[in-house]
N, C-alpha and C positions, 0 to 999 in steps of 0.2 A: 759861453756856453749855457744854455736856459734849462734852468730846472726841472721845467715839465714840459711835456709835449705830447700830441695826440700819437696815440700807436694803432694803428689802423691794420685788421685782420683781413686778409683776402683767402680765397680760394688758391688760386694759382696763378693771380694776375698783378700781384702788389710790381714788380718792374714794370708793367706796361701801364700800370694806372700812374707809377710815378713819372715817368716819362712823359705821359699826356699831362700830367698837373704843371711841370716843370714847364712845357712850352707853351702855357697859358700865362703865366703871370711871372713879371716882372724880378728880376732880382733871386731867380730861383736856380736850382741845382740839384742832382744827384749827388751825393755826399759819398756814398759806399754801396757796393751790395756784397751781401757774404751769400755765398752757394752753398746749395746740398752736396753731399759727397756721395760716394757709392753706397749702397746699402740703407739712405736715409727714407723716409716715408715718399719723397718725392724724386724726381729723376735725378740723379746727378748732372751738375751744372746749371740747376734750375736756381732762381734767386728764392734765398731761404728769409731774408732779410734786407731791407731797402731802405737806407736814410738820405734824407733829402731835404732843401730849405724851400718852401714857399714864401716869398717875400718876404724872408728874414723870419719866419717861423720854422723851427726844426721839426720836422715829422718822421716817424719809424712805422714801417709796413712790413708785414710778414706774408709769406704764404704758408698759412696752416692748415688749409683742406678745407674741406664744405663744411664743417661742423657749426659755424657762426655765419650769420649775415648780418649786415648794416639793418638798422633801424631808423626811423625818424626822430628817434629819440636823442641821435647824436647829430650835429650839422657842423659843416664848418660854414663860417659866415663870412663874406667879402665885402666891403667897402669899395665902392666905387664912387667916382666922382661926377661922372654923368651919363645922359642914356646914352651914347656912343660906346663906353667901356660897360655899360650894362650890358647891352646889345652884344657886345663881343665876347666877354665873359660867359652870360649866360648861354647864347648859340654853343659856343667851344664845349660848356659843360653837359650839354644836352645833348651833342653831336654822334651819333653813332650807337643809338640805343637808349639815350638817357630820355627821362621823363618830365615834363613839365610839372609842377606844382604850384599850389595858391600863395599869395603873399608874398612872391619872389623866391618862392623856395622849388627847388627841383633835386632831382635823382639823377646823378650820372649812371653811364652804362654798366658801373660797378655796384649800382644800389648805394653809394655813399650821398647823402642829401647835404645839399648845398644852400645856403640865403645868398643873393646876390641883390645887396641893399645899395641903392645910390644914396647919397650924402643928404640928399634932399628929403628922403623919407623919414628919418628920425626928427629933422628940423621942422618938419609939416607938422607930423605927431606928436611934437612937443610944442607947438604954436601956444604963446600965453592965451590968446583968444579960444576958448573950450570949443567954440561954435566950428570955427576955422580948421582945429583940430580935429573934430569930429566929422567934418565931411570928407578931409585926407584919408583920415581912417576907414571912413563907408566905402570910398572910392578903392582903396586900398585891398579891400575885403573881396571885391568882385575880381581884381587884377590876377594873372599868373605873374609873367614878366611885368616887373614895375614899370609903369610909365609915367615920368616924371612930367611931361606936359598935362599928362590929364590929372594927375594928383594937384598939380599947382591950380587947373583951372576950376576942381573939385572945391579947393580950399576956399578959392575965392568966390565960390557958390556960383560958376557956370556951369552950364550944364556938360558931361562929361558923353565922349561918343561911346556908344555899346561895342 
């Protein structure tokens, strides 16, 4: 058991969010759901807390009511190996009301921010040739979802399609 884990506050959709997240990532599952009883601030039977695992990361979620909401100050970063996985994860997270952002960031339908980062991005941004890394950075700054082929083309000094 890890000693530190994200704890996410939802209004009343923690269980639905956890179910969605575990459907996207391999090696993920719902561990437990604690439910509100009679006389609680939410209807009896509504999820109170949800414990789940996202590809090995233990996460806790709470249906705490509308007092707090997510901001971009906290995000979940997902490292993906290639463009196909970038597309799959990105599309699943923005589905049904999510919002694309800039530079690989997005918000899901619950307002939680995510960064979907193909492994090529940090490799190109950390290229020992500062001009190559700079061209990759400038290309990334124009993107929503990261386009690996366009990043590589930019790093190589080729024109990047708009």
